[in-house]
N, C-alpha and C positions, 0 to 999 in steps of 0.2 A: 494481408489483413494485419492490423496492428497487434492483435493478440499474439500472432506468431513472431513478429518482429521484436516484440517486447519480452518474449520468453527467453530463458537462458539457452545458449547455443546447443547444449547437450540435449535439450528437450524439444527443439523445434520440429524435428522430423516426426516424433511421436505425436505432437500436437497437430501437425498437418494431416496425419493419418486419421486421427480422431475427428477432425473437421470434415474430412472427405467422407467418412462413413456416416456422419450425422447429416451431411448434405444429401447423400443418397436416400436416407430415411425420410427427410423432408420432401424430397422430390416424389417419392412413392406416395406419401401421405397426400401431397398436393394433387397428384394424379387421381387418387381415389376420393378426393374432396372430403377428407376426414381429418383435417389438420387442426381442429379446434384447440389452439394453444400449444400445439406440439413443438413448434419452433422454440418457444420460450422455455418449455420444459427440457428439451434437448440441450439447449444452451446452458441452463443451470446444471444439468447432469454433467455436461462436459467440463464446466469450470470446477465443479466439485471433485470430479475424478482427477483432473489435472492437478488440483491442489493436493490431493491425496498422494499422487505419484511424486510430487516434489517433496512432500513431507517425509515420505518413506525413503527418498533418495535413490530409488530404483525405477527403471523403466519397464521391466518385464514382469514383475511379480506383484499382482494384485489378487488377494483372496476373493474368490467369487463362489457362490453356491453352485453346485452342479445341476 
């Protein structure tokens, strides 16, 4: 995918993992036939999260609610 190729080398593996998990979510939603716009939402969330990771300069630390 172009998104991974265009990403900085240090972040490519993290992005591949994020894409893999979102692909699994989309496959599950498709199987349950409940995907009403899920793919677009997941893509936007992924891009937002990836931008946040790049801004913070770290791969492992993202504050999330418990």
